[in-house]
N, C-alpha and C positions, 0 to 999 in steps of 0.2 A: 098158128098161135105161138109156137115155141121160138120161132125165129125173131119176132119183134121183142120178146121178152129177153132174149140173149143180147140184143142190141142195146137195150136199156141198161142192163147190168154192166156192159163194157163201158158205156158212156159214164156211168157213175164211178166206176174204178178210175177212169182216166181223170175225172174232175178231182177225185181225192188225191191222186198222185200229183197233179199240177198244184194243188193247194198246199200240200206238204213241202213241195220244192220252193214255192214262193215264200213260205214262212221261214224255211232254213236260210234262204238267200237274204231275207230282210234282217234276220238276226246277225248274220255275218257282216252285212253292210253297217249295221249299227255299232258292232264291236270295233270294226276297223276305223269308223269315224271317231269313236271315243279314244282309241289308241293314238290317232293322229293329233287329237287336241291335247291329250295329257302332257306330252313333253313341253308344249308351249306354256302350260300353266306353271310348270316347275321352273321354267326359264325366266318368268316375269320378275321385275325388281321389286323388292319389299317397299311397302308404302312408307313415306317419310312422315315424321311427326308434324303436327300442325304448326305453321309459322306464326311468330308473334305479330300481332296487329297493333300498330301504334294507336294510342288514344287521340293524339293530335301532334302537330309539328309546331316548334317554337323557335324564335330567334333568341339565342342565349344572351345576347347583348341588350335585349329589350325585355326586361322582366314583365311577365303577365301576358306576353303576346301569344296568341293561339291561331293556328291555321289548320283547315281541314285537309289540305293536300300538301305533299312535299313540293319543294321548289326553291327559288332563290328569295332571300329576305328582301322585302321592300324598304327596309330601314338600312341594312348594312350590305356590303358586297361579299355575302357569304351564304352558304346553303343552310336551309332550315334543318333543325335537328328533331328527330322523332322523340316522343315521350311515351313510355310504355306503362302499362298498369302497375307492374311490379316496381317501377322506379318512381312513379308519381307519388306514392306514399298514401297511407290511409290517414295519417295525422295531418290536419290542415296547417299545423305550425311547422311541419318538416318540408324541407326543400331538398330534392335530389338532383344531381347533375353529373354528367360525365367528365372524364379528365380533360377533354378538349374544351368543354365549356368552362371548366375552372381556370384553364390556362388563358382563355379569351377574356375572362373577367378579372384576371390578375389576382386570384385568390391565393392568399398566403396565410398559413396557420403557425401558431406558436404554442408552446406548452405553458400552462399556468404554473408559476413557481411559488414556493413557500419561502418568504423572506421578510426582512425588516427594512422599513424606509426611515431615513433620517428625518426627524421632525424639523424641517427647514421651511421657513417662510421667506420668499423673495418678494419684496415690496419696495415702496419708494418712501422717502422721508424728505422733510424740509428743515433746513438749518434755522434755528431760532436763538436769540440771545439767552444766556444763562441768567434767568431771572434772579438768582441768588447774588448776581454781580451787577445789579442795577442800583444806582444811588440817585437821589434827588438833591439838588442844590437850591436852597431858598433863602429868603431874607428872614433874619431872626428878630427884626424890629421894623416898625413902619418907617418909611423915608422916601427918598427920591434917588433913582439910579443916575449917577453923574458920569460914570465911565464904565464901558464894557470892553473886556479884553478878548473874549472869545465870542465871535460874532456870527458863526454859521453852523448849521447842523452838519455833522459828520467830521468836524474838526477834531484832531487828536488832542488829548488833554493829559498832562502828567499829574501825578499825585502831588498835591500842595501848590499847584499852579494857580496864580490870581485869576479869578473869573470876572468879577465886576467890583466896582466901588459904589458905596451907598452913603448918602448923607442922611444920618439918623439922629434927630434932635434928642431922643431918649438916650442914645449912647453918649452924646456930648455931655448931657447932664450927669450921667453916671460917672464919667471921667472927672468932671469938676468936683463931685462929691468925694471921690477918691483922693484927689489932690488936696482938698481941704483937710481931710482926716490925716493925710500923709504929712502935711506941713505942721499940723498941731500935734503930731505924734499920738493921735487918738487911736489906740490900737483896736478897740471893739468897733469903732466906726469905720476904720480902714478895712477891717475884715468884711464887714457887711457891704461896703462899696465894691470891694474886690469880688465878692461872691456875685453881686449884681452884674459886674462886667463879664464874668465867666458865663453867666446865663445868656448874655447877649453875644456869646462866641467872640469875646475879645481875647485875642491870642496872648500867650505868655510873653512872646517876644515884644509885642506891642505894649504890654504892661511894663516891662522893663524900660522900654523907650520912654513911656510916659513918666516913669519915676526919674529918668535921667534928665529929660527936657523940662518937665514941669508944665507942658503945654498940652492941652486936650486936642486930640486929633478930630478934625472936622469930618473926615470921611472914614468909613469902615470898609476894609477890604475883605471880600469873601473869597475863599480858596477852595480848590477841587478836593473833595474827600477821597477820591479814588482816581486811578488812571484809566483811560479808556477813550471813547469817542462821544461826541455830543449827539444824542438821539433826539432830543427835543430842546428847543430854545424859546423862552417865553419872555425875555426882557430886552429892552432897547433903551438907549440913552434918553434921559429925561422922564422916564415912566415913574409914576408914583406906585409904591408897593406897600402891602400890609404885612404885618408879622406872620410868618409862616407861608407866605405866597411863593409857590415854585418859580424858580428862575431857569433852571436847566435840569435835564435828565442825562446822566452819564451812564454809559454801558461799558463794562469791561469785557472784552472779547478774548481774554486769555483762555477761556474754556467756553464751549457752546453746547447747545442742545440740538439733537436731531429727533424730531417728532416723526416716528415712522407709523404708517397706516397699517393696521392689523385687521384682517377680515374678522367679523364677529364670531364666525364658526371656529376660528383658530386662536381665540383669545388665550386658551389654556397653555399653548405652546409659548406664548410671549410673556411668561410670568416674570416677576422681578428677579433679576440675576441672570437671565438668559444672555448667553454671549451673542455678540453682534459684530458683523463686518460691514463697513460702510465705504463706499467707493463714490467718486465724483467724476463726471465727464470732463470737468475742467482740470482735473489732476490725474491724468492716465497713469496707471501702474501703481498708484499710491493707495494703500489700504489702511484705513483707520479702524482700530479695534476698540471695542467698549462693551458695556453691559446695559441691559435694560434697568434703568434706575427707578422708573415709576410707570405704572400703567393707569392711565386716566380713567376715572369711573364711568364717564358718560360715553354713549355710542353716537357717532355722527349720523343723523337721521337720513341724509341724502345718500351717503355711500355705505351705510351699515358697517362702519369701521371703528376701531378704537385707536387711540394714539398711545404709542409706546415711547417713552422718553429715554433717550440714550445720551449720556454725557461724554463729550470728547474733548480732549486737550487740543488747543489751538495755537501751537507755537508758530510765531511768525505771522499770525493773522491770516493764514491761507484760507480758512473757512469763514465765509461771510454770510450774514443773515439772508434768508430766503433762497439760498442755493439748493438745488434739488439733488438728492443723493439716492443711490441704489443701495438698499439695505437687505442684508441676509441675516435672519434670526436663527440661531442654532439651538434647537430644543432637545437634542439627544436622539436615541434610537427608540422607535416604537416597538409594539409587539409583532411577533411573526405571524403573518396572515398571507393568504393567496395574493399574488401580484400579477398583473397583466399590463401589457404596453398601453400607453395612453390612447393610441389610435384604435385599440380594440373595443373601446366603450363607445357606444352610440347613445347620444343624449337627444331625446325627443322633446324635451321640455316638461313632460309629465312623468317620464320614466327614464331609466338608464338600462341599456341592453348590451349583451355580448352575444356573438354568434358562435355556438358550440359546434365543433365538428364531430359527428357521431361515427365516422368511418364509412367506407364504401361510397363516398360521394354524397353523404346525407348530412344535413345541417338543421339546426333548430335555434331559434331565438330564445335567450334566457334573461329574465329581469334580474338585476343585481343591485346591491346597495354598496356604494363606494365610500372610501375614506380619504386619507391623505393622498396627495400627489407630489412626486418628487422624482427628479432624474428621469423623466419620461415614463414613469411607471405609476400605477394607481392601485391602491388597496382595495381589495374585495372583501367586504365585511359579511355579506350574505349573498347567496345565489349559486355559486359554484365553489369547488374545492381544487386543491393543487393536483396536478397530473393530467387534467383534461386538456384537450386541444381547443383553442379558440381562434377565430379568424382575425388577422391583424390588418388585412387589406382586402378590398372587394366586398366587405361586409355590408355596406350600404345597399348594393345591388341584391345581395342575398335577402336582406331584411325586407326590402320592397317587394321582392318576388314572393316572399312568404306571406306578406300582408295581402298582396293582390290575389294570390292563390287561395288564401283562406276566404276572402271576400267572394271570389268566384264560386268556390265550393258551397258557401252558404247560399248564394243566389241559385245555384243549380239544384240544391237540395230543398229550396223553399217550395211549398205546395202552390200549384197554379190556381188562380181564382177565375 
């Protein structure tokens, strides 16, 4: 009995010894494995920040174009450019672009200046006769035209030149009355007959000739009251005329009028007394200076313009009626306001817009109210102030990109049905 019991105790001790040895060996192996992995963890590279993901790709030369993948543009021989969330902008009216895109689009910006524009109107005018120098030649009594000295429109006429001769029975009777009173030395009757001859435009020289010869003249000669040219001719030999009937219209061209067309909105600039410079293509290098003499009260319905009348001296008759003139009206300096180049203003028909550069490649469209335009610059009355940067070239592409982007954003933000 004692021997089997001893064998059992020895077996139990051996099992315990082997178990302890196995546990110790397992712990050593685990520690060795941990030590071998630990240096590798320290040697690993730090994790890099998350890379930016483009929202889409676009062709900068085709505003509004969007592509899901990078590649070559189907429109231009160039690579598509990525658009990121931070550069796309949250404002649908704002456009962002990189420096390369700005170069490709030819974007050029200028600073808004504060200054004054000369109140100057460049327009056209038409030469017209000076209506203060137009005279009518007519018959002072009824009769028949027996002889015509000036027979064509446009013929030049001197002051006092004979125009035509008229047989007038009333004039013959008045001369005979005068001769009767003259021979009888009837002073009251002679004065009455002389007064009647003066009413019939019987000249003083002809009256002296009547006194000397004692013979009544059968014909009455009508003379030119002014020098000029014949602008109208209404008599021919053998015609019967009545008292007061026009025979000629004479126009003196020693001075002329230039009727300049002034836009309705600029009528205040062309006030009476405004200085004017007038040039003609037919007279290169020659400048005629004058002033606005009169501003006609009515507006031409078709062109919405007023006529400003400028009187010019015409020595030598160089200026002829109906010649076209280039007219510059000088209205002085205006008030100091923001000024931008003319090409910076986009006119859509319903509004006027400038593209404002906000910096860092961002732009937005700004509605403005414009004023006068002169020397390639435009007054800005409302919308922007001096010191801002506006786009002077490439703004049409930016404006169209902003409009398309705004429309796309509205479409993407619309609820689905």
